[in-house]
DRENDO-1510 file (C-alpha; in Angstrom, 1 decimal, always signed):
<recs>
REC; n; res; u; v; w
REC; 1; UNK; +13.7; -18.3; +15.8 .
REC; 2; UNK; +12.6; -17.7; +12.2 .
REC; 3; UNK; +9.2; -19.0; +11.4 .
REC; 4; UNK; +8.3; -20.8; +8.2 .
REC; 5; UNK; +6.5; -18.4; +5.8 .
REC; 6; UNK; +3.4; -20.5; +5.6 .
REC; 7; UNK; +3.1; -20.5; +9.4 .
REC; 8; UNK; +3.6; -16.7; +9.5 .
REC; 9; UNK; +0.8; -16.2; +6.9 .
REC; 10; UNK; -1.5; -18.5; +8.8 .
REC; 11; UNK; -0.8; -16.6; +12.0 .
REC; 12; UNK; -1.5; -13.3; +10.3 .
REC; 13; UNK; -4.8; -14.5; +9.0 .
REC; 14; UNK; -5.7; -15.9; +12.4 .
REC; 15; UNK; -5.0; -12.5; +13.9 .
REC; 16; UNK; -7.4; -11.0; +11.3 .
REC; 17; UNK; -10.0; -13.5; +12.3 .
REC; 18; UNK; -9.6; -12.8; +16.1 .
REC; 19; UNK; -9.7; -9.1; +15.6 .
REC; 20; UNK; -12.9; -9.5; +13.5 .
REC; 21; UNK; -14.6; -11.1; +16.5 .
REC; 22; UNK; -14.1; -8.1; +18.7 .
REC; 23; UNK; -17.5; -6.6; +19.6 .
REC; 24; UNK; -17.6; -3.2; +18.1 .
REC; 25; UNK; -20.7; -0.1; +15.7 .
REC; 26; UNK; -21.3; +2.9; +12.4 .
REC; 27; UNK; -19.0; +5.5; +11.4 .
REC; 28; UNK; -18.5; +6.7; +7.9 .
REC; 29; UNK; -15.0; +5.8; +6.6 .
REC; 30; UNK; -12.9; +8.0; +4.4 .
REC; 31; UNK; -14.9; +11.2; +4.9 .
REC; 32; UNK; -13.8; +14.7; +5.8 .
REC; 33; UNK; -16.7; +17.1; +5.6 .
REC; 34; UNK; -18.5; +16.3; +2.2 .
REC; 35; UNK; -15.3; +14.7; +0.7 .
REC; 36; UNK; -15.0; +11.0; +0.4 .
REC; 37; UNK; -11.4; +9.9; +0.0 .
REC; 38; UNK; -11.1; +6.4; -1.5 .
REC; 39; UNK; -8.6; +3.7; -0.5 .
REC; 40; UNK; -5.9; +4.1; -3.2 .
REC; 41; UNK; -3.9; +1.1; -4.6 .
REC; 42; UNK; -0.3; +2.1; -4.8 .
REC; 43; UNK; -0.1; +4.7; -2.0 .
REC; 44; UNK; -1.7; +4.4; +1.4 .
REC; 45; UNK; -4.6; +6.7; +2.2 .
REC; 46; UNK; -4.5; +8.9; +5.4 .
REC; 47; UNK; -7.4; +7.4; +7.2 .
REC; 48; UNK; -7.8; +5.1; +10.2 .
REC; 49; UNK; -10.5; +2.7; +9.2 .
REC; 50; UNK; -11.9; -0.9; +9.4 .
REC; 51; UNK; -11.0; -2.3; +6.0 .
REC; 52; UNK; -9.9; -5.4; +4.2 .
REC; 53; UNK; -8.2; -5.6; +0.8 .
REC; 54; UNK; -8.7; -9.2; -0.5 .
REC; 55; UNK; -7.0; -9.5; -2.9 .
REC; 56; UNK; -4.7; -6.9; -4.3 .
REC; 57; UNK; -3.1; -8.5; -7.4 .
REC; 58; UNK; -0.2; -6.8; -9.3 .
REC; 59; UNK; +2.1; -7.8; -12.1 .
REC; 60; UNK; +5.3; -5.9; -13.2 .
REC; 61; UNK; +8.4; -6.7; -15.2 .
REC; 62; UNK; +11.9; -5.7; -14.4 .
REC; 63; UNK; +14.8; -5.1; -16.9 .
REC; 64; UNK; +17.8; -7.4; -17.1 .
REC; 65; UNK; +21.1; -6.2; -15.6 .
REC; 66; UNK; +24.6; -7.6; -15.4 .
REC; 67; UNK; +23.7; -10.1; -12.7 .
REC; 68; UNK; +20.0; -10.9; -13.3 .
REC; 69; UNK; +17.7; -11.7; -16.3 .
REC; 70; UNK; +14.5; -9.7; -17.0 .
REC; 71; UNK; +11.9; -10.9; -14.5 .
REC; 72; UNK; +8.1; -10.9; -14.2 .
REC; 73; UNK; +6.9; -10.5; -10.6 .
REC; 74; UNK; +3.3; -11.2; -9.7 .
REC; 75; UNK; +2.0; -10.6; -6.2 .
REC; 76; UNK; -1.2; -11.6; -4.4 .
REC; 77; UNK; -1.6; -9.6; -1.2 .
REC; 78; UNK; -4.1; -9.3; +1.7 .
REC; 79; UNK; -4.3; -6.2; +3.9 .
REC; 80; UNK; -6.4; -5.7; +7.0 .
REC; 81; UNK; -6.9; -2.5; +9.0 .
REC; 82; UNK; -8.7; -2.1; +12.4 .
REC; 83; UNK; -9.5; +0.9; +14.5 .
REC; 84; UNK; -8.3; +0.7; +18.1 .
REC; 85; UNK; -9.6; +4.2; +19.0 .
REC; 86; UNK; -11.4; +6.8; +16.8 .
REC; 87; UNK; -8.0; +8.3; +15.7 .
REC; 88; UNK; -5.6; +5.3; +16.1 .
REC; 89; UNK; -5.5; +2.1; +14.1 .
REC; 90; UNK; -3.3; -0.9; +13.2 .
REC; 91; UNK; -2.7; -2.6; +9.9 .
REC; 92; UNK; -1.5; -6.0; +8.9 .
REC; 93; UNK; -0.4; -7.2; +5.4 .
REC; 94; UNK; +0.8; -10.5; +3.9 .
REC; 95; UNK; +2.0; -10.9; +0.3 .
REC; 96; UNK; +2.4; -14.1; -1.8 .
REC; 97; UNK; +5.0; -13.6; -4.6 .
REC; 98; UNK; +5.7; -15.4; -7.9 .
REC; 99; UNK; +9.1; -14.6; -9.5 .
REC; 100; UNK; +9.6; -15.7; -13.1 .
REC; 101; UNK; +13.0; -14.9; -14.5 .
REC; 102; UNK; +13.5; -15.3; -18.3 .
REC; 103; UNK; +14.9; -18.7; -19.0 .
REC; 104; UNK; +15.1; -19.8; -15.4 .
REC; 105; UNK; +12.8; -21.7; -13.0 .
REC; 106; UNK; +10.0; -19.8; -11.3 .
REC; 107; UNK; +10.0; -19.2; -7.5 .
REC; 108; UNK; +7.1; -18.9; -5.2 .
REC; 109; UNK; +6.9; -17.7; -1.6 .
REC; 110; UNK; +5.7; -15.2; +1.0 .
REC; 111; UNK; +7.3; -11.8; +1.3 .
REC; 112; UNK; +8.0; -10.4; +4.8 .
REC; 113; UNK; +4.9; -9.7; +6.9 .
REC; 114; UNK; +4.1; -6.0; +7.3 .
REC; 115; UNK; +2.7; -4.5; +10.5 .
REC; 116; UNK; +1.6; -0.8; +10.7 .
REC; 117; UNK; +0.1; +1.8; +12.9 .
REC; 118; UNK; -1.5; +5.1; +12.1 .
REC; 119; UNK; -2.8; +8.1; +14.0 .
REC; 120; UNK; -5.0; +10.9; +12.7 .
REC; 121; UNK; -3.6; +14.2; +13.9 .
REC; 122; UNK; -5.7; +16.8; +12.2 .
REC; 123; UNK; -9.0; +17.1; +10.2 .
REC; 124; UNK; -10.7; +20.2; +8.8 .
REC; 125; UNK; -14.1; +19.4; +7.4 .
REC; 126; UNK; -14.7; +22.9; +6.0 .
REC; 127; UNK; -11.5; +22.6; +3.9 .
REC; 128; UNK; -11.7; +18.8; +3.4 .
REC; 129; UNK; -8.2; +18.3; +4.8 .
REC; 130; UNK; -6.6; +15.5; +6.9 .
REC; 131; UNK; -3.1; +14.8; +8.2 .
REC; 132; UNK; -2.0; +11.6; +9.9 .
REC; 133; UNK; +1.3; +10.1; +11.0 .
REC; 134; UNK; +2.3; +6.4; +11.2 .
REC; 135; UNK; +4.9; +3.8; +10.7 .
REC; 136; UNK; +5.2; +0.5; +8.9 .
REC; 137; UNK; +7.4; -2.4; +10.1 .
REC; 138; UNK; +8.5; -4.8; +7.4 .
REC; 139; UNK; +9.4; -7.8; +9.7 .
REC; 140; UNK; +12.7; -9.2; +8.5 .
REC; 141; UNK; +13.0; -13.0; +8.4 .
REC; 142; UNK; +9.3; -13.7; +8.1 .
REC; 143; UNK; +9.3; -14.2; +4.3 .
REC; 144; UNK; +10.9; -16.8; +2.0 .
REC; 145; UNK; +14.5; -16.6; +0.8 .
REC; 146; UNK; +13.3; -18.1; -2.5 .
REC; 147; UNK; +11.7; -14.8; -3.4 .
REC; 148; UNK; +14.4; -12.6; -2.0 .
REC; 149; UNK; +12.6; -11.6; +1.3 .
REC; 150; UNK; +15.1; -9.7; +3.4 .
REC; 151; UNK; +16.6; -11.1; +6.6 .
REC; 152; UNK; +16.6; -7.7; +8.2 .
REC; 153; UNK; +13.7; -5.5; +9.1 .
REC; 154; UNK; +12.8; -2.1; +7.8 .
REC; 155; UNK; +10.8; +0.5; +9.7 .
REC; 156; UNK; +9.3; +3.4; +7.7 .
REC; 157; UNK; +7.9; +6.4; +9.7 .
REC; 158; UNK; +5.4; +8.2; +7.4 .
REC; 159; UNK; +3.3; +11.4; +7.2 .
REC; 160; UNK; +0.0; +11.0; +5.3 .
REC; 161; UNK; -2.2; +13.8; +4.0 .
REC; 162; UNK; -5.4; +14.4; +2.0 .
REC; 163; UNK; -6.9; +17.6; +0.6 .
REC; 164; UNK; -10.1; +18.1; -1.3 .
REC; 165; UNK; -10.6; +21.1; -3.5 .
REC; 166; UNK; -14.3; +21.6; -2.8 .
REC; 167; UNK; -13.6; +25.1; -1.4 .
REC; 168; UNK; -12.4; +26.4; -4.9 .
REC; 169; UNK; -14.6; +28.8; -6.7 .
REC; 170; UNK; -14.3; +27.1; -10.1 .
REC; 171; UNK; -16.9; +24.4; -10.3 .
REC; 172; UNK; -15.0; +22.1; -12.7 .
REC; 173; UNK; -12.1; +21.9; -10.2 .
REC; 174; UNK; -14.0; +21.2; -7.1 .
REC; 175; UNK; -14.2; +17.4; -7.5 .
REC; 176; UNK; -10.4; +17.3; -7.5 .
REC; 177; UNK; -8.5; +15.9; -4.5 .
REC; 178; UNK; -5.0; +14.8; -3.7 .
REC; 179; UNK; -3.7; +12.3; -1.1 .
REC; 180; UNK; -0.1; +11.5; -0.4 .
REC; 181; UNK; +2.6; +10.0; +1.7 .
REC; 182; UNK; +6.2; +10.9; +2.7 .
REC; 183; UNK; +8.3; +8.5; +4.6 .
REC; 184; UNK; +11.9; +7.2; +5.1 .
REC; 185; UNK; +12.7; +3.5; +5.2 .
REC; 186; UNK; +15.2; +2.7; +8.0 .
REC; 187; UNK; +16.9; -0.7; +7.8 .
REC; 188; UNK; +17.8; -2.6; +10.9 .
REC; 189; UNK; +21.2; -3.5; +9.4 .
REC; 190; UNK; +23.5; -1.1; +7.5 .
REC; 191; UNK; +24.8; -4.0; +5.3 .
REC; 192; UNK; +24.2; -7.6; +4.5 .
REC; 193; UNK; +27.0; -10.2; +3.9 .
REC; 194; UNK; +26.6; -13.2; +1.7 .
REC; 195; UNK; +29.1; -16.1; +1.5 .
REC; 196; UNK; +29.5; -18.1; -1.7 .
REC; 197; UNK; +31.9; -20.5; -3.3 .
REC; 198; UNK; +33.5; -19.9; -6.7 .
REC; 199; UNK; +32.6; -23.0; -8.8 .
REC; 200; UNK; +35.8; -22.7; -10.8 .
REC; 201; UNK; +38.4; -22.2; -8.0 .
REC; 202; UNK; +36.6; -23.6; -5.0 .
REC; 203; UNK; +37.5; -20.5; -3.0 .
REC; 204; UNK; +35.0; -19.1; -0.6 .
REC; 205; UNK; +34.2; -15.4; -1.0 .
REC; 206; UNK; +32.0; -12.9; +0.8 .
REC; 207; UNK; +30.0; -10.1; -0.8 .
REC; 208; UNK; +28.7; -7.2; +1.1 .
REC; 209; UNK; +25.5; -5.3; +0.1 .
REC; 210; UNK; +24.9; -1.9; +1.7 .
REC; 211; UNK; +21.3; -1.2; +2.9 .
REC; 212; UNK; +20.6; +2.5; +2.5 .
REC; 213; UNK; +17.9; +4.7; +4.1 .
REC; 214; UNK; +15.3; +5.1; +1.4 .
REC; 215; UNK; +13.1; +8.2; +0.8 .
REC; 216; UNK; +9.6; +7.1; -0.3 .
REC; 217; UNK; +7.2; +9.6; -1.9 .
REC; 218; UNK; +3.7; +8.9; -3.2 .
REC; 219; UNK; +0.6; +10.9; -4.1 .
REC; 220; UNK; -2.7; +10.3; -5.9 .
REC; 221; UNK; -4.5; +12.9; -7.9 .
REC; 222; UNK; -8.2; +12.0; -8.2 .
REC; 223; UNK; -11.4; +13.4; -9.7 .
REC; 224; UNK; -14.5; +12.3; -7.9 .
REC; 225; UNK; -17.6; +11.9; -10.0 .
REC; 226; UNK; -19.7; +11.1; -6.9 .
REC; 227; UNK; -18.6; +14.5; -5.5 .
REC; 228; UNK; -19.4; +16.2; -8.8 .
REC; 229; UNK; -22.9; +14.7; -8.8 .
REC; 230; UNK; -23.7; +15.3; -5.1 .
REC; 231; UNK; -21.9; +18.6; -4.3 .
REC; 232; UNK; -21.2; +20.5; -7.5 .
REC; 233; UNK; -23.7; +19.8; -10.3 .
REC; 234; UNK; -26.0; +16.8; -11.1 .
REC; 235; UNK; -24.9; +16.0; -14.6 .
REC; 236; UNK; -27.2; +13.0; -14.9 .
REC; 237; UNK; -24.5; +10.3; -14.8 .
REC; 238; UNK; -26.0; +6.9; -14.4 .
REC; 239; UNK; -24.6; +3.6; -13.0 .
REC; 240; UNK; -21.8; +2.7; -12.9 .
REC; 241; UNK; -20.2; +6.0; -13.8 .
REC; 242; UNK; -21.8; +7.9; -10.9 .
REC; 243; UNK; -19.6; +6.0; -8.5 .
REC; 244; UNK; -16.4; +6.2; -10.4 .
REC; 245; UNK; -13.2; +8.1; -9.3 .
REC; 246; UNK; -10.6; +8.4; -12.1 .
REC; 247; UNK; -7.1; +8.9; -10.7 .
REC; 248; UNK; -3.4; +8.9; -11.3 .
REC; 249; UNK; -1.0; +7.6; -8.6 .
REC; 250; UNK; +2.7; +8.4; -8.5 .
REC; 251; UNK; +5.0; +6.3; -6.4 .
REC; 252; UNK; +8.8; +7.1; -6.2 .
REC; 253; UNK; +11.7; +6.1; -4.1 .
REC; 254; UNK; +15.4; +7.1; -3.8 .
REC; 255; UNK; +18.3; +5.8; -1.6 .
REC; 256; UNK; +19.7; +8.5; +0.7 .
REC; 257; UNK; +23.1; +7.1; +1.7 .
REC; 258; UNK; +25.4; +4.1; +1.7 .
REC; 259; UNK; +25.3; +3.4; -2.0 .
REC; 260; UNK; +26.8; +5.2; -5.0 .
REC; 261; UNK; +23.7; +5.0; -7.2 .
REC; 262; UNK; +21.0; +7.3; -5.6 .
REC; 263; UNK; +18.8; +7.9; -8.6 .
REC; 264; UNK; +15.0; +7.9; -8.4 .
REC; 265; UNK; +12.9; +4.9; -9.3 .
REC; 266; UNK; +9.1; +4.6; -9.4 .
REC; 267; UNK; +5.9; +4.2; -11.4 .
REC; 268; UNK; +3.0; +6.3; -12.6 .
REC; 269; UNK; -0.3; +4.5; -12.3 .
REC; 270; UNK; -3.4; +5.8; -14.2 .
REC; 271; UNK; -6.6; +4.1; -13.4 .
REC; 272; UNK; -10.1; +4.2; -12.0 .
REC; 273; UNK; -11.9; +3.3; -8.8 .
REC; 274; UNK; -15.5; +2.3; -8.3 .
REC; 275; UNK; -16.7; +3.0; -4.8 .
REC; 276; UNK; -19.9; +1.4; -3.5 .
REC; 277; UNK; -21.3; +1.5; +0.0 .
REC; 278; UNK; -19.7; -1.8; +1.1 .
REC; 279; UNK; -17.0; -2.5; -1.5 .
REC; 280; UNK; -14.6; -0.8; -3.8 .
REC; 281; UNK; -13.1; -2.0; -7.0 .
REC; 282; UNK; -9.8; -0.6; -8.4 .
REC; 283; UNK; -7.8; -1.1; -11.6 .
REC; 284; UNK; -4.6; +0.8; -12.6 .
REC; 285; UNK; -1.9; +0.4; -15.2 .
REC; 286; UNK; +1.7; +0.5; -13.9 .
REC; 287; UNK; +4.1; +2.6; -16.0 .
REC; 288; UNK; +7.8; +2.6; -15.0 .
REC; 289; UNK; +9.3; +6.1; -15.0 .
REC; 290; UNK; +12.7; +4.9; -16.2 .
REC; 291; UNK; +14.6; +1.8; -17.3 .
REC; 292; UNK; +15.7; +1.2; -13.7 .
REC; 293; UNK; +12.1; +1.0; -12.6 .
REC; 294; UNK; +11.0; -1.8; -14.9 .
REC; 295; UNK; +9.9; -2.5; -18.5 .
REC; 296; UNK; +6.6; -2.4; -20.3 .
REC; 297; UNK; +3.1; -1.9; -18.8 .
REC; 298; UNK; +2.1; -3.7; -15.6 .
REC; 299; UNK; -1.2; -3.6; -13.7 .
REC; 300; UNK; -2.6; -3.6; -10.2 .
REC; 301; UNK; -6.2; -4.6; -9.3 .
REC; 302; UNK; -7.9; -4.6; -6.0 .
REC; 303; UNK; -11.1; -5.8; -4.3 .
REC; 304; UNK; -11.6; -3.7; -1.2 .
REC; 305; UNK; -14.2; -4.2; +1.6 .
REC; 306; UNK; -15.5; -1.5; +4.0 .
REC; 307; UNK; -15.9; -3.7; +7.0 .
REC; 308; UNK; -17.8; -1.1; +9.1 .
REC; 309; UNK; -20.6; -1.0; +6.5 .
REC; 310; UNK; -20.5; -4.7; +5.8 .
REC; 311; UNK; -20.6; -5.8; +9.5 .
REC; 312; UNK; -22.0; -2.9; +11.5 .
REC; 313; UNK; -22.6; -5.1; +14.5 .
REC; 314; UNK; -18.9; -6.0; +14.7 .
REC; 315; UNK; -17.0; -3.0; +13.3 .
REC; 316; UNK; -19.3; -0.1; +14.0 .
REC; 317; UNK; -17.0; +1.2; +16.8 .
REC; 318; UNK; -13.3; +1.1; +17.5 .
REC; 319; UNK; -12.2; -1.8; +19.7 .
REC; 320; UNK; -11.5; +0.2; +22.9 .
REC; 321; UNK; -14.6; +2.2; +22.7 .
REC; 322; UNK; -16.7; -1.0; +22.2 .
REC; 323; UNK; -15.1; -2.5; +25.3 .
REC; 324; UNK; -16.3; +0.3; +27.6 .
</recs>
């Protein structure tokens, strides 16, 4: 039975609250060797961690096509991550959407709930490297039809990686790092049929939309001023610049089958992160790479909490380790 979107959101938040009560103590998040990898906004980072993004707000605009007017989409999302073991964690996300087509009424509703899992396969502190694997389940039917939430599910197996360049000989390049993801979205249905009635003839018709497998590629190129100050050369930067990480994120997708148009879409997101000990602030512009990806400049902003540092008595250790 399909749940009402508001009840799904309430259940998701209740799950977050229950997990937060688990007795668990302090391990640095996002570090491999001397390198701190921040939580990025448009692409998922490779770490298993205890984190909460509340909120992430984004606004983008799509181009008009033969069937739809140009539309402004604004989202308000909440994402929670919890370590089960040192190397394995789960993630949960809910997303409230506002859809505003030009010249038409606005729509509001929840997108499908997202459930994820991630496992850290490999870390190399000397070379500031990490590789993880995971999967995201976009749970079909848990969102609102009013905002176009799909009735079918999509599972996306993904490889995550991070590499810092602190082992380079050139000092100016050592603060550089890159993180990235590579995944394929696998829909639970190969096609979706929609029945409608022609208002002029009164005849019932059925349209069929094919649901392709989708290749998703993302990476973030970042330059860590905290790393520069602590591990390369103290340049005397003061607050707030000494905690800033300028970056550019790239997020692209491409259908692999079942449809005729298999061109790339995506965005390039230049921005900056400010990483404190307990919270992180992020702001990026969203630039569509082509007309099919949108129009104009959008934005994405995030307030991110490092729960293990905020609540060391609760989140200092993974759930299973704390239960022993």
